[in-house]
N, C-alpha and C positions, 0 to 999 in steps of 0.2 A: 503495500499499500504505499502510495505516495500523496500525502495530505497537505495542502497549502492553505492554512489559517495562521493568522498572524502569530499565535502561540499554542496552536493545537498540539496536544500531547500525543506523540507516536506511540501506538498501544502494541501489543504484545506478542506473545511467543509462542514456543513450541516445546513439547514434551521431549523433542530430539536435542534440546541444549545441552543437557547433561552429558549424553552420549558423544556430542561433537567434542566437548572438552576432554572427555576421558581418552578419545583417540587421538588427541593433540598433543602427544609427547614431542618434546624438542627434535627438530628435524635433523637428521645426520647429514643430510647433503640437499643440494637444491632440488632434486626430482621429488623427494618425499615432501618438501615444503610446498611445492607447487601443487602436490596431490591434496595438501591441507587447505591450501588458499582455495582451491576448486570446491572441496566439500563445504568449507565455510560460507562461501559465496553462496552455494546451492541452498544451504540451510537457511541463511538470511533471506533468500528470495521467497522459499516457501513460509516462512514464518510470517513476512510482511502481509501475504495474501490472507492469511488465517487473522492475522491481528487486526487488518483492515476490514474484515468482516465485522469483528467484535466491536471495534470503535465506531462503525457507522450505525449498527444497531443501537449501540448506547446514545450516541449524539441524535439520532432521529427518535429516540423512544426512551426518555430518562425515567427508569424505575429502579426501585431498591434492587431488583435482581439484575437488571443490565448494568448498574453500577458496580455490583460484586463481580460480575463477568469481566468487566474492563480493568477493575483493579487487580483481580488474578493474572490476567493478560499482560497486563503493563508490568508486574513483577517477574514473570517469567522472561518477556522481552528483555528487561534490563539486565537479568541474570544471564542471558546469552550474549548481551552486547559486552558486558563485562569480561566475561571469560574470552569471547573471541579477542577481544583487545588485548588482554593479557598474553595471550597466546601468538597474536599477531607481532608483539614486542619481543619475543623470544625467536620467532621465524625470521624477523628482520635481520638477526646477527648471523644466520647461515650464508656462508660465502656463495658465490656464484648465482645469485639471483638476477634476473633480468631486471632493467629499469621499471619497466611495467608492472612486475611483480612487487617490487619495492613500494611504488606508488599506491598499489592496491593496499597494502600493508599499511601505509601511512593512513588511508582512509578509513580502514577497520579501527584504527586506533583514535583518530581525531573525530569520531562520530559521538564521542562521549564528552560531553561538555563539563561534566562534573566528576572526574575519575576519583575513585576513591582507593585507598591503600588495601592491601590484602590482609593487613593485621587484624586479628580477630576482633570484632566489635566495631570497626572503622566504620563499615557501610552502615551499620544501624545507628551509630553515632550521628553519621552525616545526615542521614535520612530523616533522624527524630529533630536535629537541629533545624533542617530546612523545611520540615512541615511546620515547625513552631514559628519561624520568621515569615514562612508565606501564610500562616494563619494570621499572623500579626497584622500582615498587609489586608489579607482579604476582609479582615473583621474590623479594619482601623477606620476611625473617625476623627475628623477635625471638628471645629465648631465654627458657626455663624450666628452673631449676635448672641454668643454665650451658649447657644443650643448646639447639642451633637449633631453632627451631619456625615453620611456616609460617603464612602469613596466615589460612587458614580455619580452623587449628588453633588458634591463638592466640585468635582470635575465641570459638571453642567453650571453651576454657579459661577465658577472662576471665568467660565467663558461670557457670561451676561452680565455681571456685576460691574458698575462703573464707580462704586465707592471705595476709594483707596484704603479706608480704614477697615472695611470687611474684606478685601482683597487680602490685605496685611494679615488680619485675623485668621483667615481660612489658610494661607500660606504657612504662617508659623506654627498652628496647631496640627496641621497635618504632619509637617515634618517632625514636629516635636513627638507627637503621639504615636506614628508610625515608625519613623526612622530610628529614633533613639533607642528604644528597648531592645532592638535586634543587633546592636554593635557587637556584644562579645560572642554571640552565637556565630555572625558571620565572619569573624576573625578566626575562630576556631575551623569553620569550614574552610577557610582559605588554607590554612596549615594542612588538614586532612586533603584537600584536592591536590595540593602541591607534592605531597608524598604519593599519591597515586599517579600524577603525572610523571614524576620520576621514575616510577615502576615501569612506565610505558615508554621510557627513553626520551622524555622531554624535560628541558631545564626547569620548567613551572607550567603551570595550566594556562598562563598566557601565550608562551610559546607554542603549548599544544593547540591552542586556538588558531593561531598564526600559521601553524604549519600545514593547513589544509587548502594553501592557496598557491601550490606548484611553485614555492621559492622560499628562500631563507626566511625565518621569522623576522629578523631584523631588516631585510631587504623589505618585506611586505610593510612592515610600520613606516618606513620611509617612504614607500608609494603613497600610503594614506596621507602622509603630511604633505607631500608634494601636490597631490589632488586638492587639498584643502587650501594650500597657497595659491592654486589656479582660480579658485572661486571666492576666496576671502575678500578681493577687492569690490565686488558685487554686494557680498554681505554687509561690508562696512558703510556702503552706501545706503543700504536698506534700513541698518541699524542707525545711522545718522538721521534718516529721513523720520523713522518712527520715534525716535527719541525727540525730536521736535514737536511732533504731533501730539506725542503724550505731554509734553511741557506746556503746549498749549491748552490741552484739555484738563490738566490737573494744578498747573502752577508750578514755579520753582521750588516751593517748599515739599512738593513731593517728588517731581521728576525734574532733576537739575538739567540746565542747557548743555552741558558736556560732561564727558566721563561715561560711566556705565549706566545701563537702564536698570530699572529696580524689577526684579524678575517677576514680581507678582502682578505687574499692570499689563501683561501681553495676551492675557485671555486663555492663559494654560499654565496649571501648576509648574510646569518645568521649564516654560519658555522655549519649548521645543517646536511649537507652531503657533503662529500669530494671527491665523485666519479669523479668530472670534474678534479681534479688534478692527476689522476692515472697516466698521462703521466709523471709527475714530481718526483713521488714516487716509480714507479714501479722499481723492479731490474731488469737488462737487460735480455730481451728474456722470463720474466716470465708471460707476459700477453698475448703471443701468443699461444692460445691452440689448434690450428691446423684446427679449423673450424668455420664457422659462421653459426648460426641456421637459419639466412635468406636465405643464400645461399643454405643450404640443402633443405628448404621448397620450393624455386623456383625450384631446380633440380628435385624434385619429383612432380612437377605439382601443388602444394598446390596452392589453391585459398582462400579468407576469410572464406566462408562457409566450405571448407575442414579443415581448422584450426580449427573452431568451434567444427567440428565433432571429431577432434582429442582430444580436450579438454573433450569433452563428454565422449569419449573412455577411458579417464583416470578414471573418476568416474565409468562408467560401468564396468572396469576391478576389481573394489573394491567390485563390487556388488549392487552398485545403478541402480535404474530403470532408463531405457531411457528418456530423455527430453520428454515432452508432444510434440504433433503435432503442438499445437498452439504456442510453443517457436519458432519453424521455420517459422511459417506464420507471427507473430506478432513480432519479434526481429527486431531491426535495426542493422545489422551486417557491412553494408558497408554504405557509406555517400550518400544520394539521390542525385541527380543531380540537381532536380528540386525546391529545397527550401534550407531554412536555418534550421540548427538543432545544437543542443548541441553535439558535439563530445566526450566530456570527458567521459571514459567509465564508465558505471555504470550497476549495476543489479536490476532487478526489480520484486516484486511479487505483482501484481496488485489487486488481489481479496482475498488474504489470503488463498488461496487455492492450486491452479495449474497453475494460468497463469503466468507463469516464462518468463522473458525476459531478453536479455541484449541490451544495447544500445552502439555501438562502431561505429567508421568510421574506420574499420579495414584495415591495409595495411598489405602484405605480409612481415614480417620482425621479427626479435627476439623479440623486445618489445612487440608486440602486441600478439605473441604467448604465452608469460609469462603473459600477462594481461588476455587473455582469460581464462588461468587455474585459474586465481586469482578472475576473476568476477564469473565463474561458481561455486566457493567455495562458494559463497554468495546465490547462486540460490538453491544449493543442502541443504545448512543450511535452507533456506526458507522453502522448502518443508518438510525437516525432522521434524520440530515443527509445521507443520499446523494441527495437530489433537489436539493441546493445546486447553483447554476449555476457555482459556480467551486471547484476543487480547494482552494484556499486556505481555502475556508469550511467544507470537510469536515474540521474538527477540533473540538476543544473551545472554548468560548466563551473561556477563556483557558488556560494550560497547567496550572491547578491544577484545572480543572472534570473533567477525564477521569478521574483518580484519586480525585477526591472522590465521583464517581457509584459507582465500584466499592466505595469505602469505606462510602458510605452503605448498600449491599446487605449488606455484612459486618455493619455496626451492627445490620441488621434481624434476624439470625439471633438471637432472643430466645427464652426459653422458652415464650412463646406461641405463636411461629411453629413451633417443633418439634411443640408440641401440635397445631397446626392441620394439618400435614401427616402426623401419625400417628406420628411417631418417639418422642415423649415422652407418657407417659400423664399426665393431669391431676393426679393424686394425687403425682406425681414433681416437680411445679414447685416450685423453690425457694421457701422462705418468706421474708417480708421481712427476717428477721434475717440473711439470706445478702447483702443488697444492699451492705453495706459491703465486703465482700469482693470481689463482683463488679465494683462501680465502681473500688475500688483498683487492681485488676488491670487495669483498662481505663486508667485515669489514669497508671499507670507506663509505658504506652506512649504513649498519646494526647498526655498533657499534659506528661509529662517531656521528650518530643521538641520542645515548642514553641520554646524559646528557641535550641534547636540549629539548628533548621531556619531560624531567621532570621539567626544570627550568621555562619553560612558565606558567605551572600553579603554581609551587611553588611561583613565584613572584606574580601571582594574589591572590592566597591564603592570602599572607601577605598584599596585598592592600584591600581585601574585610574584613579581620579581624581588620583591622586598625592599624596594626604594622608598615605598610609602608604608610608613608603620602603623600599626592600630592606633597610636596616640597621634598620628598625624592624618589620620583619615580626613577627618572634616576640614583642616586647614588646606590639605592639597586638593580636595573636591572644589572648594571656593576659590583657590588660585586657578585652577584650570577652568571653571564657569567664566571667570573673569578674562582669563587669557583668550578663550576659544570663542565664547559667546558674547563676551561683553557686558554679562549682567552681573547683580550684585543681590543679595538677599535683602528684604525689607528691612532686617534688623540685625544686630552683630550676632553671630552665632558663637555658642560656646564650645569649648574644645572637646566636651563630651557628646557633642550631637552627632547624628550620623545621617546627614541629609541624603547621600546616594540611596538609603534603604528606603527613602519615599518613593521610589521608582520601581515599578512591579519587576522589571527585567533584573535587578540586583538581588533580591531575595529569591527569586525564581532561576536565577543562573543562566539566562538566556543571552548569548553574545549579540552584540549589537552592531557590530562594522557592517554585517549584511545589509543594514539599511543605509549606511552611509554610500556603499558602493552601489546600491540599487539606485539612490539618487541620482548619480552621476551617469550610469550606465543607460538608463532610459532616455536621457537626451541624446548620447551617443547613437543609440538604435533608433530613435525617432528620426534624427538628422540623417543617418546612413539611408533610410526607408525614403525620407524625402528626395535625397538626391538621387537615388536609384528611379524613383518615380519622374525625376525631371521638374520637378513642383519650381515654380516660378512666384516670388512673393515672400512676404515675412513666413520665418519658419513656424511661428506659434500658429499661423492660420493653414498650415499644409494638411492636406488629405492625400493619402495614397490608397483610398479605397478603390477597388477594383484593378489594381496593378499586379498582375501575375507575376512580372518579373521581380517584385519586392517580395512576393510570397516565396518564390523559388530559392530567392538568396536567404531569406529568414528561415526557411525549412532545413537549408543545409546547415546552418549554424544550431537550429534546436535538435536536428537528428543525430548531432554529435554528442548530446548529453555531457557527462562528465569523463568520457573516455580519452580525451585529450587534455593537456593543460589549457585553462582557459584561455590564454592569449591565443591560442589556435582557433579556439571557437569565436572569440571576438573578431579576430581578423577575416573568419569565413563571411562575415555580415558586414562589418564596418571598413575593411580593409586596413585597419590598423590594430597593432597587438598591445597597443597602450591604453589603459583606463585613465580617462582625463576628464578635468571639470571643464575642458574649453568649450565643448558642445553646449553645456549648459550656458556657458557665457554667451554664446551667440544666439542662443535662443532669447535670452533675456536682454540683449544688446539696446533694443529701444528703451527698454524701462531704465537700464542703467544711465544712458544719455540723459534721460528725464529726470532722474534721482539726482544726477550730478549738477543738473541747473538748479533744482530746488534745494539743494544743499549749499549752493555757492555763499560763501561767507561763513558758513558753520565750521567748527573745529571738530571734523569728523574723526572717528577713533576714540580709543578710550585708555 
């Protein structure tokens, strides 16, 4: 099973797991190591099919019984993954293995993001501590006007409130109540995880995470910093303009005219996406583009299934084969009325072949129309690489690729595309004077998030390698947030605070660099498609709908899966072997020029 949901857990396993581990004695030579690799690959493939079915049943019918089934399945799956990784570490020492065998052994070891040592009791201790801190997060509350407010409600309130005192209260209470109590457990989890990483042959857990990118961990870290420096000038201009608008809104006593931005004023608990304050920063009239996709869908009689058919039509226009009949019979497109389900959108490949599905609770609105195009991107990627000979190759070229494909298709829902599929009439296409608003709205999501998606793992890499000690967790976090985002907390933070823990991905131990990579890759893919289609005009208005040449070139990249190092896959579609932020800069070039004019005379930077 390959499920693509923002944080969906991959479920479980096979009773064959212990047998595989028992027969995996250290290989004496390359031939026996290769035989073990083949057996491990097949066991993993078989297991993902079984676990996929269990996970699907649970997420589309949540009951006490299905919860018990998926819990048992997860435990068995994790057991197999740990044992396979441990044996892969031993096999990697066998002389005479091919480069491809060694690469596959790295994949087997780096699929575990929280390795634990084989010391008796270590896995149980790690699991207990992680369950405790995830519980602290899941049950966490902040306060608003002195009253408790839960996580989802506080996120919504942070997006809509324009009262700086309320925003400060919510920000501080959430970080104090949720983050601070988990610090000791997190520090111990770091110790255990590092011991496990060293047993698998890595310097520390951060090095393990960075080793799944077909390059030396230090080289990969340098690459991400290089990409950030390409995008940083655009971010600085967006930061400068936003800071000025916040100053106009709240006054110098709340937001100063120079320096950093107060982190709680950006419409998001972590300052990672600023779209919720578009009303504060938008130039007058620029946000009104003259149509709403949801209204267009309603006027044309679209229902949820017809929306998914429209998404399929986008890919069919590029030359991709129609989705299988089982997709329509087995997908959850609307929320069932008779049971509890997980509504968070996700894309599934149950059998590693052609049992593709989406799981959504679709409503007829603009957001879900975009989400459908995104999720189907995962499905078409899954089918494109299903002929690969190894289950380990049936993945994105790296962990940023899958999300980037979906995001590329979401970028493609331009006014021109809506005209081409008959949703928008030509005379309703927004005029060029609306471009600033369109691009600014996009930038508040895409560009504003760039430094955040970098610093979360930058901080963890330092924690894992020991350069950031537990007593310095908070200080280092605030220093990095200032360095990369140009943000400061709304009040001084005490040394014993643990603000990183107030973000789900920290207690859940979910690597974050994939989101950084996806942010830039989507613009590289989109620009490559538009060039192949011969698009003339502003890049952000491009449509490559109906272009079979684009589809053929895209499929050449998708069908490679993870069978080759990611630069090979990137080159197949874009012509370059380098992940770069330059395509993003070109996409937002008109906005950057406009921002520079607005910021004239300002002291940009912090």
